[in-house]
C-alpha positions in Angstrom: 102.7 -66.5 36.0 99.0 -65.6 36.3 96.7 -68.1 37.9 93.3 -68.4 36.3 90.4 -70.4 37.6 87.6 -71.3 35.2 84.1 -71.6 36.8 82.1 -74.1 34.7 83.3 -77.0 32.6 81.2 -76.7 29.5 82.2 -75.4 26.1 82.7 -71.9 27.3 84.8 -73.0 30.3 86.9 -75.5 28.4 87.5 -73.0 25.6 88.7 -70.4 28.1 91.0 -73.0 29.8 92.6 -73.9 26.5 93.3 -70.3 25.7 94.6 -69.6 29.2 97.0 -72.6 28.9 98.2 -71.4 25.5 98.9 -68.0 27.1 101.1 -69.7 29.7 98.8 -69.3 32.7 98.4 -71.7 35.6 94.8 -73.0 35.0 92.2 -74.8 37.0 88.7 -75.7 35.7 86.1 -76.1 38.5 82.5 -77.2 38.1 79.8 -77.5 40.8 78.2 -80.3 38.7 79.5 -83.1 36.6 81.7 -82.4 33.6 80.8 -84.3 30.5 83.1 -87.2 29.5 84.0 -85.4 26.2 85.2 -82.3 28.0 87.0 -84.3 30.7 88.9 -86.2 28.0 89.8 -82.9 26.3 91.0 -81.3 29.5 93.1 -84.4 30.4 94.6 -84.6 26.9 95.7 -81.0 27.3 97.0 -81.6 30.9 94.6 -79.1 32.3 93.6 -79.8 35.9 89.9 -79.9 36.7 87.5 -80.7 39.6 83.8 -81.5 39.5 80.9 -82.0 41.9 82.1 -79.0 44.0 84.6 -76.2 44.3 87.8 -76.1 46.3 87.2 -72.7 47.7 90.4 -72.4 49.7 92.5 -73.3 46.7 90.6 -70.7 44.6 91.5 -68.0 47.0 95.1 -68.1 45.7 94.1 -67.4 42.0 94.4 -64.0 40.3 91.4 -64.0 38.1 88.2 -66.1 37.6 86.6 -66.6 34.2 82.9 -67.3 34.6 80.9 -69.5 32.2 77.5 -67.8 31.3 75.4 -70.5 32.9 76.7 -69.7 36.4 74.3 -67.3 38.1 75.7 -64.3 40.0 74.3 -65.5 43.3 76.3 -68.8 43.1 78.2 -69.2 46.4 81.5 -69.8 44.6 81.3 -66.4 43.0 80.4 -64.7 46.4 83.5 -66.4 47.9 85.7 -65.2 45.0 84.4 -61.6 45.4 85.1 -61.7 49.1 88.7 -62.6 48.3 88.9 -59.7 45.8 89.4 -62.0 42.9 88.5 -60.4 39.6 85.6 -62.1 37.8 85.1 -61.7 34.1 83.1 -63.6 31.4 84.7 -65.9 28.8 83.7 -63.4 26.1 85.7 -60.6 28.0 88.6 -63.0 28.4 88.7 -63.8 24.7 88.5 -60.1 23.8 91.5 -59.3 25.9 93.6 -61.4 23.5 92.0 -60.7 20.2 92.9 -57.8 17.8 90.6 -58.4 14.9 87.2 -57.0 14.0 84.2 -58.2 16.1 80.7 -58.3 14.8 78.4 -59.0 17.7 74.8 -60.0 17.6 72.4 -60.1 20.5 68.6 -60.1 21.0 65.9 -62.3 22.6 65.2 -64.0 19.3 66.9 -64.5 16.0 70.5 -64.0 17.1 71.7 -67.5 16.0 70.1 -67.2 12.6 71.4 -63.7 12.1 74.9 -64.7 13.2 74.9 -67.7 10.9 73.7 -65.7 8.0 76.2 -62.9 8.6 79.0 -65.4 8.8 77.9 -67.2 5.6 77.7 -64.0 3.6 81.2 -62.9 4.7 82.7 -66.3 4.2 81.2 -66.7 0.8 82.7 -63.3 -0.1 86.2 -64.7 0.8 86.6 -63.0 4.1 88.8 -64.6 6.8 86.0 -64.9 9.4 85.0 -67.3 12.2 81.7 -67.9 14.0 81.2 -68.6 17.7 80.1 -67.3 21.0 76.8 -68.5 22.4 76.4 -71.1 19.6 79.0 -73.6 18.5 82.6 -72.9 19.5 83.4 -70.5 22.3 85.2 -67.3 21.5 88.2 -68.2 23.6 88.5 -71.6 22.0 88.4 -70.1 18.5 91.2 -67.6 19.1 93.3 -70.3 20.9 93.1 -72.4 17.7 93.2 -69.8 14.9 93.6 -66.1 14.1 90.6 -65.0 12.0 90.6 -61.4 10.9 86.9 -61.1 11.8 84.7 -62.7 14.4 81.0 -63.1 14.2 79.8 -63.6 17.8 76.4 -64.5 19.0 76.2 -63.0 22.4 73.6 -63.8 25.2 72.6 -61.4 28.0 74.4 -63.7 30.4 77.7 -63.2 28.5 77.2 -59.5 28.4 76.6 -59.2 32.2 80.3 -59.8 33.0 82.1 -57.8 30.3 84.2 -54.8 31.1 86.1 -53.7 27.9 84.5 -55.9 25.2 84.1 -53.6 22.2 82.6 -54.8 18.9 83.1 -52.9 15.6 79.5 -53.6 14.8 76.9 -54.5 17.4 73.5 -55.7 16.4 70.5 -55.6 18.8 67.6 -57.5 17.1 64.8 -57.3 19.7 64.1 -57.4 23.4 61.2 -59.5 24.7 60.7 -61.1 28.1 63.2 -63.9 28.5 65.5 -65.2 31.3 63.7 -62.9 33.8 64.4 -65.4 36.6 68.1 -64.2 36.2 67.1 -60.5 36.4 65.0 -60.4 39.5 61.9 -60.7 37.3 62.5 -57.0 36.2 62.3 -56.3 32.5 64.4 -53.1 32.9 67.3 -55.2 34.2 67.1 -57.5 31.2 66.9 -54.5 28.8 70.0 -52.9 30.4 71.8 -56.2 30.0 71.1 -56.3 26.3 72.2 -52.7 25.8 75.6 -53.5 27.3 76.6 -54.8 23.9 77.3 -51.2 22.8 78.6 -49.7 26.1 82.3 -49.6 25.1 81.8 -48.7 21.4 83.4 -45.5 20.1 82.6 -43.1 17.3 84.5 -45.4 14.9 82.0 -48.2 15.6 78.4 -49.0 14.6 75.3 -49.9 16.6 72.5 -51.4 14.5 69.2 -51.9 16.2 65.5 -52.6 15.6 63.6 -49.4 15.2 60.2 -51.1 15.6 60.9 -52.9 18.9 58.9 -51.3 21.8 61.6 -52.0 24.5 64.4 -50.7 22.3 62.5 -47.6 21.3 61.8 -46.7 25.0 65.4 -47.3 26.1 67.1 -45.7 23.1 65.8 -42.3 24.2 68.2 -42.2 27.1 71.1 -43.9 25.2 74.2 -41.9 25.5 76.7 -44.1 23.7 79.2 -42.9 21.2 78.8 -45.4 18.2 77.1 -44.4 14.9 73.5 -45.6 15.0 71.8 -47.5 12.2 68.1 -48.1 12.6 66.5 -51.0 10.8 62.7 -50.8 10.6 59.9 -52.3 8.5 60.6 -49.7 5.8 63.9 -51.4 5.2 62.6 -54.9 4.6 58.8 -55.3 4.6 58.6 -55.0 0.8 61.9 -56.8 0.3 65.5 -55.7 1.0 66.7 -53.6 -1.9 70.1 -53.6 -3.5 71.6 -50.2 -3.7 73.3 -51.0 -7.0 70.5 -52.7 -8.9 67.4 -51.4 -7.2 66.1 -55.0 -7.1 65.1 -57.0 -4.0 67.7 -59.3 -2.7 66.7 -63.0 -2.8 66.6 -64.3 0.8 66.7 -68.1 1.3 65.0 -67.9 4.8 61.3 -67.1 4.9 59.2 -65.0 7.2 59.1 -61.3 8.0 61.2 -61.8 11.1 64.0 -63.3 8.9 63.7 -60.5 6.4 64.5 -58.2 9.3 67.4 -60.4 10.4 68.7 -60.3 6.8 68.3 -56.5 6.6 70.6 -56.2 9.6 73.1 -58.5 7.9 73.0 -56.4 4.7 73.8 -53.2 6.7 76.7 -54.9 8.4 78.2 -56.3 5.2 78.0 -52.9 3.6 80.0 -51.5 6.6 82.6 -54.2 6.1 83.0 -53.3 2.4 81.2 -56.1 0.6 79.7 -55.1 -2.8 76.0 -55.8 -3.6 76.7 -58.9 -5.7 78.7 -60.5 -2.9 75.8 -59.8 -0.5 73.2 -61.1 -2.9 75.1 -64.4 -3.4 75.4 -65.0 0.4 71.7 -64.2 1.1 70.7 -66.5 -1.8 72.8 -69.5 -0.8 72.4 -69.5 3.0 71.1 -72.7 4.7 69.8 -72.1 8.2 71.3 -73.8 11.2 69.6 -76.8 12.8 66.7 -76.5 15.4 65.2 -73.4 13.8 62.0 -74.3 11.9 64.0 -77.2 10.6 62.1 -79.6 8.3 62.5 -83.2 9.5 60.3 -85.2 7.1 56.8 -86.2 6.2 55.0 -89.4 7.5 51.6 -90.3 6.1 51.2 -86.8 4.9 52.0 -85.3 8.3 55.0 -82.9 8.3 57.4 -82.7 11.2 59.3 -79.5 12.1 62.0 -79.1 14.7 62.1 -75.6 16.3 63.8 -76.7 19.5 65.8 -73.4 19.7 62.5 -71.6 20.4 63.1 -71.4 24.1 60.8 -68.4 24.8 57.3 -67.2 24.0 58.3 -64.7 21.3 60.2 -67.4 19.3 57.1 -69.6 19.4 55.0 -66.7 18.2 57.2 -66.4 15.1 57.0 -70.2 14.5 53.2 -70.4 14.8 52.8 -67.2 12.7 54.9 -68.9 9.9 52.6 -72.0 9.9 50.1 -72.3 7.1 48.7 -75.7 8.1 46.9 -77.0 11.2 49.4 -77.6 14.0 49.9 -80.3 16.6 52.2 -78.4 18.9 54.8 -79.9 21.2 55.9 -77.6 24.0 57.2 -77.6 27.5 60.4 -77.7 29.7 61.7 -75.4 32.3 59.5 -72.3 32.4 61.3 -69.0 32.6 58.5 -66.8 33.9 56.6 -67.0 30.6 53.5 -65.0 29.9 51.7 -67.1 27.2 48.8 -64.7 26.5 50.4 -63.3 23.4 50.0 -66.7 21.8 46.3 -67.2 22.5 45.0 -65.7 19.2 47.5 -67.8 17.1 46.8 -70.9 19.1 43.0 -70.6 18.7 43.4 -70.3 14.9 46.2 -72.8 14.2 46.7 -75.4 17.0 44.4 -78.4 17.2 46.3 -80.2 20.0 49.1 -79.5 22.5 51.5 -82.2 23.7 53.3 -81.1 26.8 56.9 -82.5 26.9 58.2 -81.7 30.4 58.4 -82.7 34.1 56.1 -79.9 35.3 53.4 -79.0 32.8 50.8 -77.4 35.0 51.4 -73.8 33.9 51.2 -74.8 30.2 48.0 -76.8 30.8 46.3 -74.1 32.8 47.3 -71.4 30.2 46.0 -73.2 27.1 43.2 -75.3 28.5 40.6 -72.7 27.4 42.1 -72.4 23.9 43.2 -75.8 22.8 40.6 -78.7 22.6 43.1 -81.5 23.3 46.1 -81.5 25.6 48.4 -84.4 26.3 51.4 -85.0 28.6 54.6 -87.0 28.4 58.3 -87.0 29.5 59.5 -89.0 26.5 60.3 -87.5 23.1 59.4 -90.8 21.3 55.9 -90.7 22.9 55.5 -87.0 21.9 56.4 -87.8 18.3 54.2 -90.9 18.1 51.2 -89.0 19.7 51.7 -86.2 17.2 51.6 -88.7 14.3 48.4 -90.3 15.7 46.7 -86.9 16.1 47.9 -85.5 12.8 46.1 -85.8 9.5 47.6 -85.5 6.0 48.4 -81.8 5.3 49.0 -81.0 9.0 52.2 -80.3 11.0 53.7 -81.6 14.2 55.8 -78.7 15.5 58.3 -78.9 18.3 58.5 -75.3 19.5 58.9 -75.6 23.3 58.7 -71.9 24.6 60.8 -73.2 27.5 64.4 -74.1 28.4 65.4 -77.8 28.0 67.2 -78.5 31.2 64.4 -80.5 32.9 64.8 -83.5 30.5 67.7 -82.7 28.2 71.3 -81.5 28.1 70.4 -78.5 26.1 68.0 -77.4 23.2 70.3 -79.2 20.7 69.9 -82.5 22.5 66.1 -82.0 22.6 66.0 -81.2 18.9 68.4 -84.1 18.0 66.2 -86.6 19.9 63.1 -85.3 18.2 64.7 -85.7 14.7 65.9 -89.2 15.6 62.5 -90.3 16.6 61.0 -88.9 13.4 63.6 -90.7 11.4 62.9 -94.0 13.2 59.2 -93.7 12.3 60.1 -93.1 8.7 62.0 -96.4 8.4 
């Protein structure tokens, strides 16, 4: 019997543990921090042993393989110890792939991958396909295939997940864009981050397809030296800027999500669905009926004429650029959290034109304040979501917007970006009562 140790007790790790147990492996889940009560109950109910607040390194040395959760950095001491003991380390995505035989449609990029993955899943599902959605958002890949056998998997894939793949091979890989993000995990070298993103296509063959952004500067530079085997499909502004055209009718598809960046995302989905064999009417129906996932320019309500929008998923500068660019009303902007080596300068022109006040929601706001002090007349600080929402309402006038679009990770004050967004929505709801 194989012995599998799972490093990390979050969704990814618990999903891998459930799959490993189903396969008959001897399993241990080990987390350096505290495992949430929800996951501890799930592990206990499945009779899966776990440890928290540290790793039993001597015990781990007896295992055959380690499955690493994406949040565990490569320099973590536990991984160094495993390597010294010649224990194979793979990602949860790789682990799931080893035991899945269906078609994989994988989406990565610095921005837009959750929306694109959700849209692709919706179009396929509405066309009657046996498809599941998971990966970096929602259920982990391993959990899904432990629970069901979908013919197709739409996977949102982060660079962290790609870093530890070996044989992972999508039928269609989609690379949306590459802008500075998570550089703290890549020695602050953009080239390392770019290489990580391109790993999504590294095992593809001539029977597979690689769809990428033909207008993205980093992708254009890197694609020159690309030597992979998949068929390449380039999506550029010509494909979507004047609307995405149906091949059958010659008319523009109706897309429910707004903004040029989302038209690009939808164009990638259209190309993928054509490869899968959907007809134009099936694609049109899916594009028309899609409702975006939470925390992505999500409308939360209006109080005294002031609109509240939750864009908590915007954890980097580029995402905030898209959010501010989409705003047509004066903005009270809530930002802050764990900085990831951000360069805010690209936001300065938009901020000057659109933002009347900045509310810094974080423990350490110095970089935000210093960056935007010359460009925003009023800057406030808080560590409480309720205070940020109340301040936004006080500052806002009818016809203006309070926008939560943080540009930073959430881990200084929140469990994750979803927790941050949910707390924001709850505070808005309380003020609406």
